[in-house]
Backbone bond lengths (Angstrom), bond angles and torsions (degrees), N, CA, C in turn:
res aa  C-N    CA-C-N  psi(-1)  N-CA   C-N-CA  omega(-1)  CA-C   N-CA-C  phi
1 X - - - 1.463 - - 1.492 109.83 -
2 X 1.330 117.53 145.71 1.414 125.24 169.88 1.553 111.22 -146.13
3 X 1.294 116.46 168.78 1.452 122.12 -177.15 1.468 111.58 -62.50
4 X 1.327 119.94 -36.10 1.479 122.05 -174.79 1.437 111.07 -70.88
5 X 1.360 118.43 -38.13 1.478 121.25 -177.64 1.466 123.22 -100.54
6 X 1.364 115.11 0.97 1.417 118.08 -170.92 1.531 110.36 -111.30
7 X 1.316 114.72 130.23 1.444 120.58 177.69 1.531 110.34 -83.04
8 X 1.340 117.89 139.12 1.475 121.91 179.78 1.501 109.19 -57.64
9 X 1.270 122.18 -39.25 1.445 123.14 -176.83 1.539 110.10 -64.12
10 X 1.346 118.86 -33.26 1.402 120.54 176.04 1.512 112.30 -65.09
11 X 1.343 115.97 -40.40 1.534 120.47 174.00 1.498 108.85 -60.68
12 X 1.323 117.64 -49.94 1.427 120.83 -176.99 1.589 110.59 -58.45
13 X 1.345 114.23 -41.45 1.490 117.27 179.92 1.583 111.11 -65.97
14 X 1.301 114.70 -40.13 1.525 118.32 -176.94 1.557 106.99 -69.88
15 X 1.333 118.21 -38.63 1.488 119.90 179.13 1.506 111.40 -63.89
16 X 1.397 115.23 -41.95 1.402 119.04 -178.90 1.542 112.10 -70.01
17 X 1.317 115.11 -34.48 1.445 116.19 177.84 1.535 112.63 -71.32
18 X 1.373 116.91 -30.14 1.477 119.37 176.11 1.509 107.79 -67.99
19 X 1.301 118.55 -38.90 1.483 124.26 -177.00 1.583 105.83 -67.11
20 X 1.285 118.41 -51.90 1.479 121.77 -175.95 1.489 112.86 -63.07
21 X 1.323 119.39 -38.79 1.446 124.27 175.02 1.577 112.32 -56.09
22 X 1.339 116.22 -29.19 1.464 119.40 -177.11 1.565 111.88 -104.89
23 X 1.307 112.95 2.41 1.488 117.59 -179.52 1.524 109.83 58.63
24 X 1.310 117.82 44.46 1.469 125.45 179.69 1.502 112.92 -96.16
25 X 1.353 119.65 -5.56 1.485 117.53 -176.68 1.550 107.79 -63.12
26 X 1.317 120.52 -28.15 1.407 122.67 -176.44 1.485 108.90 -59.80
27 X 1.299 119.07 -28.87 1.553 123.21 -178.83 1.516 110.02 -91.01
28 X 1.227 122.44 -13.55 1.513 124.58 -171.61 1.493 111.94 -87.66
29 X 1.361 116.46 61.41 1.459 119.89 171.67 1.510 109.27 -80.63
30 X 1.334 120.04 165.51 1.403 121.08 176.10 1.555 111.43 -61.09
31 X 1.311 114.58 -39.17 1.485 120.22 174.88 1.597 112.64 -55.71
32 X 1.289 113.65 -56.95 1.486 118.95 -179.00 1.479 113.16 -61.93
33 X 1.253 118.50 -44.00 1.525 122.71 -179.70 1.495 111.88 -65.24
34 X 1.382 117.41 -43.86 1.442 122.09 179.67 1.582 108.93 -63.46
35 X 1.246 116.68 -36.38 1.446 121.08 178.31 1.434 112.24 -73.09
36 X 1.331 119.77 -36.99 1.470 122.87 173.97 1.469 112.71 -65.72
37 X 1.314 121.17 -35.09 1.441 126.30 175.35 1.498 107.52 -61.70
38 X 1.361 117.63 -48.78 1.442 122.70 -177.40 1.552 110.07 -63.32
39 X 1.330 117.09 -42.44 1.450 119.47 -177.46 1.493 111.04 -66.43
40 X 1.301 115.99 -40.03 1.536 118.13 177.86 1.511 111.95 -67.78
41 X 1.376 115.73 -38.95 1.456 118.23 174.35 1.458 111.77 -58.01
42 X 1.336 118.72 -38.13 1.483 122.01 -177.27 1.535 107.18 -71.61
43 X 1.336 119.98 -32.83 1.500 122.29 175.23 1.490 107.87 -64.37
44 X 1.310 120.01 -38.64 1.493 124.08 -179.74 1.534 108.78 -65.78
45 X 1.295 115.53 -46.87 1.445 120.82 -178.05 1.549 112.66 -63.78
46 X 1.269 115.97 -34.65 1.502 122.01 -178.10 1.596 108.25 -57.54
47 X 1.235 117.02 -31.37 1.533 119.20 -177.36 1.568 108.14 -64.44
48 X 1.373 117.93 -26.34 1.432 122.72 -172.63 1.566 112.69 -112.98
49 X 1.317 116.21 9.73 1.402 121.22 -177.70 1.527 109.16 -61.20
50 X 1.405 113.83 135.77 1.504 120.87 -179.83 1.453 116.19 65.82
51 X 1.298 120.23 8.32 1.472 118.70 177.18 1.552 109.87 -93.52
52 X 1.351 114.23 155.53 1.440 117.66 172.26 1.560 108.63 -72.92
53 X 1.300 118.39 164.03 1.468 117.98 175.03 1.534 111.81 -57.36
54 X 1.265 116.05 -39.01 1.508 119.53 177.12 1.496 113.39 -60.22
55 X 1.293 115.32 -45.59 1.566 121.72 179.89 1.542 107.88 -62.54
56 X 1.337 115.71 -43.61 1.497 120.39 -179.24 1.559 109.25 -62.20
57 X 1.295 117.74 -43.96 1.465 116.75 178.74 1.543 112.21 -62.03
58 X 1.352 115.18 -44.69 1.400 119.94 177.87 1.541 114.48 -58.64
59 X 1.345 112.06 -50.96 1.425 118.96 -177.68 1.515 114.40 -64.32
60 X 1.405 116.85 -34.77 1.460 120.44 -177.53 1.497 111.06 -64.76
61 X 1.314 117.40 -23.92 1.456 122.08 -179.62 1.482 116.57 -99.08
62 X 1.415 112.68 -2.14 1.400 119.13 -173.34 1.565 106.95 -78.17
63 X 1.319 116.57 150.85 1.516 122.79 179.23 1.597 108.61 -62.63
64 X 1.336 111.70 -39.47 1.427 118.41 -175.49 1.542 112.79 -59.78
65 X 1.365 120.45 -42.97 1.396 124.00 -176.85 1.478 115.41 -99.68
66 X 1.253 120.30 -18.02 1.471 123.08 -175.86 1.482 112.80 -57.70
67 X 1.296 119.07 -45.12 1.522 119.98 -179.32 1.481 110.99 -56.74
68 X 1.345 118.30 -42.40 1.425 123.18 -179.19 1.552 110.50 -66.93
69 X 1.319 114.60 -42.80 1.473 119.00 -178.42 1.482 110.15 -68.11
70 X 1.349 118.94 -37.98 1.465 121.05 176.18 1.528 112.35 -60.82
71 X 1.352 116.86 -38.07 1.488 119.36 -178.92 1.539 109.71 -68.43
72 X 1.425 114.03 -44.30 1.476 112.63 -177.26 1.544 109.08 -70.08
73 X 1.331 121.92 -36.14 1.472 121.70 176.95 1.485 108.78 -62.56
74 X 1.362 118.92 -43.13 1.422 116.95 179.95 1.543 113.55 -65.04
75 X 1.320 118.03 -33.02 1.459 120.87 176.92 1.533 108.36 -65.19
76 X 1.271 118.44 -42.89 1.472 123.09 -177.96 1.534 109.81 -60.16
77 X 1.383 113.40 -47.86 1.488 120.66 -179.79 1.540 109.53 -62.85
78 X 1.309 116.84 -48.47 1.468 121.29 -175.77 1.557 111.09 -61.36
79 X 1.308 116.84 -40.34 1.477 119.21 176.29 1.551 112.03 -66.50
80 X 1.441 112.88 -36.86 1.455 115.44 178.20 1.499 111.30 -67.30
81 X 1.377 113.72 -40.10 1.463 117.61 178.12 1.523 113.00 -63.16
82 X 1.354 115.00 -39.46 1.457 120.40 178.51 1.574 108.60 -63.97
83 X 1.385 114.58 -40.24 1.451 117.32 177.21 1.540 111.28 -60.97
84 X 1.330 116.07 -43.41 1.475 118.60 176.11 1.496 113.10 -61.67
85 X 1.316 116.37 -41.83 1.462 121.44 177.70 1.527 111.68 -60.46
86 X 1.325 115.15 -45.02 1.474 120.08 -178.43 1.482 115.88 -67.29
87 X 1.308 115.74 -33.26 1.475 123.83 -176.88 1.539 113.90 -99.52
88 X 1.307 118.22 -7.61 1.479 122.43 176.15 1.552 108.30 77.64
89 X 1.279 119.29 24.04 1.490 121.16 178.90 1.542 108.14 -82.99
90 X 1.348 115.53 128.80 1.458 124.42 168.09 1.484 107.91 -76.61
91 X 1.362 120.33 110.97 1.396 125.41 -174.70 1.512 111.73 -66.87
92 X 1.313 116.29 -40.54 1.484 123.08 -177.70 1.513 110.01 -65.25
93 X 1.317 115.67 -44.07 1.483 119.67 179.93 1.501 110.64 -69.61
94 X 1.335 116.21 -36.93 1.483 118.73 -179.82 1.538 110.84 -66.05
95 X 1.422 115.70 -42.64 1.377 118.60 177.32 1.588 114.87 -63.57
96 X 1.326 113.32 -42.77 1.472 119.30 177.41 1.536 109.63 -59.62
97 X 1.331 116.52 -46.27 1.480 116.70 177.13 1.466 115.34 -62.46
98 X 1.367 118.43 -34.84 1.422 122.98 -177.77 1.552 107.93 -72.51
99 X 1.288 120.14 -43.14 1.478 123.52 176.37 1.495 112.07 -56.72
100 X 1.391 113.88 -44.34 1.530 116.88 177.00 1.484 111.65 -63.25
101 X 1.373 113.95 -46.39 1.495 116.42 179.35 1.576 112.25 -61.00
102 X 1.254 116.81 -41.41 1.469 122.82 175.16 1.468 112.41 -61.77
103 X 1.296 119.93 -40.46 1.439 125.14 175.41 1.522 112.02 -58.64
104 X 1.325 114.40 -40.24 1.538 120.15 177.51 1.559 109.37 -69.11
105 X 1.326 117.28 -38.16 1.462 121.56 -176.01 1.449 109.13 -77.94
106 X 1.277 119.21 -35.52 1.481 124.30 -176.25 1.552 112.60 -119.72
107 X 1.339 115.59 67.19 1.474 115.11 177.42 1.500 112.27 -60.36
108 X 1.343 116.20 140.43 1.483 126.51 -177.58 1.518 111.57 -46.34
109 X 1.349 112.91 -44.81 1.467 115.12 -175.27 1.514 116.44 -68.08
110 X 1.326 115.54 -19.08 1.545 123.01 177.96 1.545 108.22 -102.64
111 X 1.233 119.86 -35.71 1.445 120.39 -166.92 1.575 115.86 -96.49
112 X 1.317 116.49 -21.10 1.397 121.62 -173.15 1.556 111.27 -51.89
113 X 1.361 117.39 121.81 1.428 121.63 178.27 1.487 115.16 80.00
114 X 1.290 118.39 2.25 1.529 120.35 -171.45 1.508 106.12 -119.40
115 X 1.340 116.59 147.17 1.413 121.28 176.79 1.545 114.40 -110.94
116 X 1.304 112.27 12.56 1.468 119.15 175.33 1.510 115.40 -60.93
117 X 1.331 116.93 145.19 1.511 119.61 170.36 1.521 108.91 -61.44
118 X 1.339 113.67 148.66 1.441 119.02 -175.77 1.591 112.29 -55.99
119 X 1.299 118.10 -29.69 1.446 121.29 -179.63 1.561 112.18 -71.51
120 X 1.360 115.23 -14.44 1.466 121.18 176.80 1.539 116.90 -106.38
121 X 1.304 116.25 11.07 1.471 120.53 -176.46 1.516 106.66 -84.13
């Protein structure tokens, strides 16, 4: 599987099948899944704790760290996908709506090259 050839629905279906085979749906409440996403995100952040931005860019691409980073990122995505499955959220539609809303909040002519919050542009 790769990003170019894989449909998001296929990943959602595989994740749901994995969960159903193990009878884990009983544990997949919005509370538990949101907490799992946060815990996995913290594990990803831990690899870059106390690094400069430059060090984090270098390490993220290093062979030494990339396997660990891939696992943490996969965990985050899998829990997010399970959250979407459990709540009936269409991920693609949600992302499209968010990009549109962000485009309105952060117009190119005001936001280009700036990291300010939209209320401060």
